[in-house]
KOLBAPA-985309 format. One record per residue: y, x, z of N, C-alpha, C, O in turn. Coordinates in steps of 0.001 Angstrom, whole numbers, padded with zeros to 6 digits, always signed. Atoms other than C-alpha are relative to their C-alpha. Example, Ala and Ser with C-alpha at 12.3 -4.5 7.8 and 13.67 -1.06 7.14 Angstrom:
// KOLBAPA-985309
-001190+000890+000000-004500+012300+007800+001200+000900+000000+001181+001936+000665/-001190-000820-000060-001060+013670+007140+001090-000770+000730+002198-000261+000899/
***
This chain:
// KOLBAPA-985309
+001031-000401+000854+109779+118426+131496+000153+000829-001503+000702+000371-002505/-000650-000355+001597+110021+120787+128513-001034-000229-000797-002054-000732-000325/+000974+000620+000982+108103+120268+125400-000745+001215+000288-000517+002300+000822/+001357-001094-000093+104700+121786+125043-001160-000625-000460-001438-001824-000474/+001346-000064+001039+101626+122084+123213-001537+000125+000626-001853+001307+000761/+001412+000019-000507+097826+121414+124688-000703-000175-001163-000289-000553-002259/+001112-000314+000440+094601+121950+123527-001212+000139+000925-001282+000847+001929/+001366+000061-000928+091027+121182+124837-000459+000902+000546-001268+000809+001469/+000330-001551-000839+090849+125093+125557+000908+000549+001372+000917+001674+001870/-000878-000040-000718+093500+124263+128114-000389-000871+001137-000089-000368+002220/+000853+000634-000752+091630+121500+130084-001099+000378+000956-001995+000984+000368/+000269+000246-000922+090040+121463+133279-000594-001122+000496-000064-001849+001337/+000651+000986+000091+087313+119115+133023-000692-000106+001887-001395+000669+002537/+000760+000591-001269+086496+117075+136510-000782-001137-000322-000712-001891-001292/+000790+001661-000164+084076+114282+137454+000494-000249+001004+000830+000709+001701/-000305+000503-000492+085129+112146+139448-001005-000794+001108-002104-001068+000625/+001096+000553-000851+083187+110467+142538-000297-001135-000753-001492-001020-001027/+000227+001399+000552+083020+107068+140827-000410-000074-001534-000876-000910-002308/+000629+000075+001330+082386+108186+137939-001646+000353-000868-002399+001288-000597/+001365-000297+000713+079245+108176+135694-000524+001719-000278+000118+002347-001120/+000178-001402+000143+077606+111869+135858+000408+000159-001006+001360+000883-000719/-000331-000130+001252+078388+112010+132262+000929+000503-000425+001047+001304-001352/-001814+000139+000956+082111+111767+131781+000386+001200+001345-000270+001615+002301/-001253-000797-000008+084742+113956+132770+001022-000006-000488+000971-000166-001707/-001397-000187-000164+088406+114277+132980+000801+001210+000053+000189+001997+000775/-000608-000485+000328+090780+116444+132329+001585-000463-000212+001959-000965-001272/-001191+000663+000197+094614+115590+133266+000585+001343-000396+000094+002391+000024/-000664-001476+000426+097091+118371+131495+001328-000741+000333+002047+000086+000893/-001156+000536-000657+100288+115766+132376-000437-001125+001127-001270-001996+000874/+000432+001102-000686+100139+113674+135567+001423-000227+000578+002471+000188+000083/-001014-000306-000622+102367+112699+138407+000778+001025+000573+001960+000911+000900/-000598-000437-000546+102741+115595+139684+000628+001576-000864+000516+002754-000526/-000875-000272+001182+104799+116912+136634+001142-001136-000062+001982-001172-000961/-001199+000816+000318+107096+114374+136926+000452-001227-001091+001458-001936-001127/-000262+000951+000950+106846+112256+134184-000554-001120+000280-001062-001296+001388/+000189+001295-000033+106104+108571+133224-001634-000302+000176-002298-001045+000899/+001350-000129+000365+102833+109359+132000-001191+000431+000582-000868+001222+001468/+000789-001038+000249+099398+110689+132280-000853+000817-001023-002051+000538-001071/+000631-000946+001180+098357+113351+129319-001245-000022+000189-001356+000056+001413/+000808-001441-000923+094721+114681+129734-001186-000848-001653-000888-001603-002579/+001214+000066+000920+090880+114528+127637-000913-000567+001122-001021-000418+002339/+001281+000278-000931+087916+112766+128444-001103+000246-000472-001008-000119-001643/+001205-001133+000503+084507+114575+127649-001318-001446+000596-001335-001747+001789/+001149+001326+000191+081306+111261+127286-001221+001241-000348-001338+001994-001314/+001200-000004+000409+078142+112351+127659-000570-000386-000874+000074-001147-001596/+000799+001115+001037+075217+111162+125310-000525-001196+000516-001503-001191+001263/+000374+001490-000117+074993+107287+125540+000696-000430+001420+000596-001602+001781/-000838+000928-000681+077526+107281+128781+000866-001401+000029+001585-002008-000765/-000795+001378+000478+078740+104330+129636+000861+000069+001398+000522+000750+002367/-001116+000160-000735+081758+103507+131709+000726-001517+000369+001617-001916-000381/-000547+001029-000120+082691+100280+133170+000662-000323+000768+000173-000286+001897/-001414-000457-000319+086105+099957+134150+001089-001357-000490+001419-001746-001611/-000621+001152+000463+088313+096780+135103+001524+001340-000143+001558+002344+000570/-000882-000989+000871+091413+098894+133417+001356-000344+001111+001790-001496+001102/-000712+000127-000909+094072+099376+136307+002014+000379-001057+003037-000279-000866/-000802-000563+000662+096776+101158+133910-000024-000436-001443-001107-000971-001682/-000328+000185+001245+097967+100573+130054-000581+001515-000488+000030+002571-000326/+000791-001212+000376+095193+103144+128519+000175+000137-001574-000097-000767-002364/+000533-000063+001381+095271+104457+125254-000916+001364-000676-000521+002530-000663/+000859-001092+000125+092366+106490+123954+000139+000675-001288+000496-000189-002089/+000292+000081+001675+092109+108128+120455-001033+001004+000353-001089+001560+001450/+001106-000422+000012+089089+109773+119729-000160+001181-000956-000030+001140-002180/+000028-001077+000704+088592+113113+118842-001070+000891-000663-000831+001796-001462/+001108-000566+000258+084926+114100+118466-000652-001521+000248-000365-002393+001068/+001451+000875-000433+081809+111763+118071+000315-001317+000143+001016-001574-000836/+000016+001369+000170+081969+107938+118815-000142-000443+001389-000776+000079+002307/+000094+000788-001320+082627+105375+121495+000046-001614-000606+000233-001872-001795/+000100+001322+000230+082378+101484+121663+000696-000487+001324+000576-000138+002499/-000971+000641-001569+084781+099459+123947-000293-001503-000029+000014-002236-000970/+000310+001613+000096+083606+095984+124851+000934-000573+000816+001528+000297+001452/-001317+000916-000449+086223+093407+126353-000683-001151-000193-001731-001209-000835/-000128+001400+000083+086274+089811+126667+000008-000538-001348-000537-001458-001959/+000009+000864+001894+087224+089476+123167-000272+000636-001228+000191+000653-002368/+000889-000914+001281+084801+091741+121539-000136+001447+000335+000390+001971+001316/+000339-001044-000219+083431+094965+121030+000709+000845-001609+000585+000393-002747/-000804-000725+001125+085682+097860+118702-001328+001210+000147-002055+001458+001108/+000646-001195-000111+083759+100829+117660+001315+001206-000570+002280+000895-001269/-001236-000654-000040+086041+103889+117589-000837+001104-000486-001890+001270+000128/+000088-001407-000626+085521+107639+116187+001173+000615-000455+002317+000165-000397/-001182-000598-000071+087306+110441+115122+001326-000324-000732+001162-000748-001876/-000684+000130+000456+090661+110105+114382+000724-001557+000759+001919-001614+001047/-000360+001070-000255+090833+106382+115614+000526-000191+001758+000308+000408+002811/-000754+000131-001677+092845+104963+118650-000380-001517+000698-000464-002416-000138/+000319+000922-001265+091997+102274+121491+000892-000640+000960+000795-000112+002069/-001135+000363-000886+094539+100679+123304-000687-001253+000522-000984-002224-000174/+000023+000482-001329+093553+099109+126802+000827-000459+000869+001205+000135+001878/-001076+000925-000979+095793+096571+128267-000266+000564+001669-001357+001018+002014/+000737+000188-000863+096106+096817+131844-000641-001314+000396-000428-002341-000247/+001080+001262-000706+093793+094273+133747-000908-000427-001243-001363-001567-001151/+001460+000283+000292+091129+094189+131216-001033+000461+000132-001117+001643-000201/+001392-000684-000238+087700+094794+132010-000706+000752-001097-000904-000124-001939/+000450-000553+001070+086187+096916+129506-001960+000737+000579-002525+000727+001672/+001174-001345+000076+082763+099350+129086+000031+000283-001209+000127-000474-002174/-000726-000572+000477+083385+102029+127471-001376+000764-000283-001951+001289+000670/+001416-000942+000096+079921+103828+125504+000100+000541-000823+000462+000000-001867/+000397-000627+000735+079299+106598+124029-001128+000430-000473-002223+000688+000027/+001767-000263+001103+077088+107346+120833-000762+001161+001040-000422+001886+001974/+001065-001304-000600+073904+109480+121625+000437+001405-000055+000028+002333+000644/-000282-001433+000055+075745+112350+120343+001287+000504+000931+001868+001587+000865/-001190-000084-001321+078455+111946+123380+001683-000156-001173+001759-000478-002359/-001266+000483+000699+082556+111710+122541+000583+000809+000620+000147+001011+001753/-001065-000509-000151+085454+113855+122848+001295-000853-000281+001618-001102-001442/-001153+000709+000269+088821+111741+123634+001372+000634+000507+001515+001477+001392/-001325-000384-001012+092366+112219+124468+000332-001696+000471-000084-002774+000047/-000557+001146-000846+094200+109768+126854+001074+000100+000362+001436+001144+000907/-001104-000175-000759+097399+108783+127752+000485-001526+000344+000690-002438-000457/-000235+001271-000709+098257+105973+130394+001589-000336+000318+002521+000345-000111/-001287+000218-000942+101231+104571+132252-000232-001398+000785-000583-002297+000022/-000689-001104-000596+101771+104015+134580-001505+001225+000410-002642+001045-000026/+001217-000492-000393+099432+106822+136224-001324-000178+000023-001640-001215+000606/+001454+000848-000173+095937+106301+136083-000489+000222+001931-001062-000601+002644/+001222-000383-000963+094730+108332+139351+000843-000875+001162+000253-001466+002066/-000240+000964-001332+097291+106493+141692-000399-001450-000478-000972-002229+000283/+000544+001795+000329+096560+103043+140058-001700-000441+000574-002245-001464+000989/+001369+000471-000989+093094+103530+141360-000261+000385+001578-001382+000270+002074/+000073-000486-001419+093677+104776+144953+000148-001490+000712+000140-001592+001939/
***
């Protein structure tokens, strides 16, 4: 796979069946491309909440807005430029602020395969 650059304009956001209606994801690199990681964007509507048992190592970069991530170890708040790491096996609640949020993510291995 060659060196590539991606922008939000390249993203094709999709809503997954089991996600809250206000949360969309857009994979730009995943298992279909032969690499070891998934790279994409997440778009959270105002006040959107995602409760998830993390099935992969997930790194989220907040690009716009704010999110809070709560786990057994506490809550972290993150805004533009902040990075949140969520290890495999952790139970988290991701909550977008009232203005919503745009994030980028990198997961290892591929999150879609792990959710099957």
